[in-house]
N, C-alpha and C positions, 0 to 999 in steps of 0.2 A: 504493500500500500504506500509505503514511503516513497517509492520510485514514482508512482502516479502523482503523489502530492508534489514532488519536486518538478515533474514535467508540467503540471498545471501552473505552478508558480512561474515557469518560463513564459506562460501566456498571460501573465498579469494577475493571477490569483494570489491573495495572501495565503499564508500557511493555514490560517483558520478557515478561510473561505474554501480552500481546496478540501480540507478535512470535512467541513460541513456538507459540501456538495456530494462528496463520495458517500458519506453516511446517509444522506437523503436518497441517493441513487439505490443504495442497498436496502433501505428500510421502507421506502415509499412515503406515504403521507405521514407527517409528524409535526409536532409543534416545537417551539423554541425551548420550552421547559424540559421536555423529554430529551431533546438533543444535548442540552447543557449537561443533563444528568448522565447521559450515556458517554459523552466525550470528556466528562470531568472538567468542564470549563465553566466559567462564570456565565450567568444568563445574559448579562450586558454584552459580553464578548460575542456570544453566539447570536444574539439579536442584531448586533452591529454587522456581523458577517452575512446574516440572512437578508438584511436590508440592502447591503451592497450587491449581493447575488441577484436579488429581485430587480434592483434598478438596472443592472447590466443585462437583464433578460435571460438569466441562466436558470431560474427556478420560477415555479408558479406559486402564487399565494391564494389559498382557498378561503374565501370569506365566510367564516362561521364563528361560532362563539369562542373556540380555542385558537383561532388564527393559525391554521395548519399550512404547511408548505410541502411542495412536491418538486423533485428535480426534473428539469427538462431532459429529453433524451440527448446523449452526447453529440449525435449527428446534428441536432438542432443548434446546440450552443456553439459548436465549431463553425457552423455556417455564419452565426453572428460574429464570432471572433474573426473569421476570414474577411467578412464585410468591413468590420471596423479597422482591421489591419490595412486593407487596401485603401480605404478612405483616408486614414491617417497618413499612410505612406505617400499618397498623392499630394496631400496637403503640405506635409513636411518638405517634400521634393520641391514644390512650387515656392515655398517660403525660403528655402535654402538658395534657390536660383535667384531670388530677388535680393539676397544679401549683397551689398556692394563689396567687391573684393579689390584689393590693390592690383594694379596692372602688373602683368608678368615682367619681371626685370631681367634684362639681358646680362649675362656675365661673360667676362673675358679673363680666363686664367692663364697666366704665363707659367710654363713648365720648363725648368732647366735641368740639365744633367741626364745622362743616358739611362740610369736606373729609374729616375722619376718618369722619363718618357715611357719606358717599358711598363711601369706600374699603371700609368694613365691608359695606355693602350689596352692592357689587361682588363681594367675596370669598364671602359666604354664598350668593348667587345662583349664582355660578360652581360651587360645590360641590354644589348641589342635584341629586338623582338621580330623585326620584319626584314630589313635590308641593310647591308653594309656596302658602301662604295669605297674603293681603295685605289689610289694611284701612288706607286712607290718604286724606288730602285733599291730599297733595302732588302736584305735577305729575309724571306718570309719565315724562316726558322724562328725569328725572334717573337713571332706571334702565332706560330703554327698550331699549337695545342688549343689556343683560345679560338682561332678561326674554325678549326675542325669541330670543336664543341658547339660553336654557334650554328654551324651548318647542320649538325646532327639534331639540333632542337628546332630546325625548320627555318632558320634565317638564310635569306638569299644573299650570297656573297659575290660581288662583282669586282674583279681586280684588273687594273690596267697598268702596263709598264711599257716603256719604249722598246727595251730589249726583252727577250724572252726570259721569264722567271721559271724556276723549278716548280713543277706540279706538286702541291702538297695535299691534294685530295680531289677525287673525281667529281665530288658534289659542288665544287667551287668553279665559278666561271672566270676564264682568263682571256684577256685581250692584249695584244702587243703589236707594236708597229713594225719591228724587224724580227728576223729569225735568229739574230745574233743572241747568244746566251749572255745574260747579265752576269758580270763578274763581281759586282758588289764591292769593288776596290775603294771607290770614293762615293758612297751613297749620299745623296743630297737632300732627298725629300720623302716625306710621308704626308699624303693628303687623304683624310678619312672622313666620311659622313656616315652617321648612324641614324637610321630611321627618320631621316630628313628632319631631325630635331637637334643634333649636335654635330659639330665638325671639329676635327683636330688636325692642325697643320704643323708639321715639324720640318725645320730646316737645319741642315748640318753643314757648317763651314769648315769642318776639319778640326779646328781648335775649340769650337763651341757648338753644342747642339741644344736647341730650344724649340718649344712648341707653344701654340695658342689653342686653347680649348674654349669653345663658345657655343651658346645656343641662339645667337643672333640670327634671326630668320633670313635676313638679306645675305649675310656672310655664308650661312649654310647653303643657300640657293646658288650663290656664286661658285662655291667649291663643287657642288653637285653638277652644275652646268659645265664646269671645266672638265671634270672627269668624263662626263657623257660626250662632250665634244671630242676629246681625245679618242674615245672609243669609236665614235662615228667616223672620224678621219681615217683611223686604222682600217675599219671595215670597208670604207669606200675605196681605199687604195687596194685592198685585197680583191674587191668585186670588179673594179674597172681596170686599173693599171697602176703600177708602182710609180709612174712618172706623172700621174694626174695632178699631184700637189704643185708641181712647177707651173702647170697651166692655170692654176687658180691663185698663184702667189700674188701678193700686193707689194712685194719687194721691201718689206719693213725690216728694221734692225732686229726685231724680235724673231722674225723668220730666219734671218741669216745666222743668228746665234743659236737658235734652238731646234727648229724643225726642218724647214725646206732649204735644201742645199742648192 
């Protein structure tokens, strides 16, 4: 019986109300005096519980000289409980929506040092739920286990590199511009976007490695577009011809230094 009392208490009954209701269910019609005597409780306590149960619609009151009570069938009272729950839930949901909240604040975290960079990569990959975009010339071994675990839990992982990276898992998507294998001798960059909500950009100058982690929507969008554009260019070159980039060149310093020879 104690288990049933505890479960009824989870639905808003007090301990006394639950005990009185169960007793009424077992005994049928009875009055407060008999209930108090049977449960070894004060009459005022029992009458208070009966009044509350009656107001909540969980018991019937039979109008006669002794003022008897009868428990409603459990199916009936749980219909009432369910209706009240949904009504209250909708009301609370609307009230909470109407509460003014502070605007979401953008953060920009500066991360310095190789170990701190690795720790940050581990954390953001671990939190990924849908997609990870990655553009890097670093050895994927530094995040291999985290990326594989993310892929195993259903996260789509899209990786771009200019030179060909080592395959660390068949479930991961790879795109590259050349067939030359990446040597990782002087890795320069990591650009990562997680679930279109966070971006982490790492630069390595040889004597110093640092990164910026941010949730700024515009920044995240720019990095996402950058990675996608690199992939589109690589795929177009593969589909049409390797020299097509020269035909679309605008002869900028950026092209001469980085992409189109």
